[in-house]
C-alpha angles and dihedrals in degrees: 000000000000138000130191117227125196107195091191092058093032091226133132125200122232112267118273130192104235138045087236092058094050093046086052090053090047092051091045092051092046093052097042102042108020103032093249093307120130111246120228113253097020118150144171111231132200109235122211113199116228116273122267115247111281092020117122113255101205131053088229088073091064089051090052092047090050092048091052094051091049091050092049091047088051094049094047092045092050091054095052091047095048 
């Protein structure tokens, strides 16, 4: 998902699904508010929707889960090899 941000106006568009939609929003804003000029500080941001309940909120959780799986695999593997 993407959002258009105009720092001059201090406004951010609602999130849209495609790059094409956010580029259309950017063009529309430039024409309507800035007479077609490119405002300083404008940007297209990627928007991450809030996590679903129970979903980890930080990427570090994924690393911790992966480390746990690897540790368990090593423990189980060591028992079979011993």
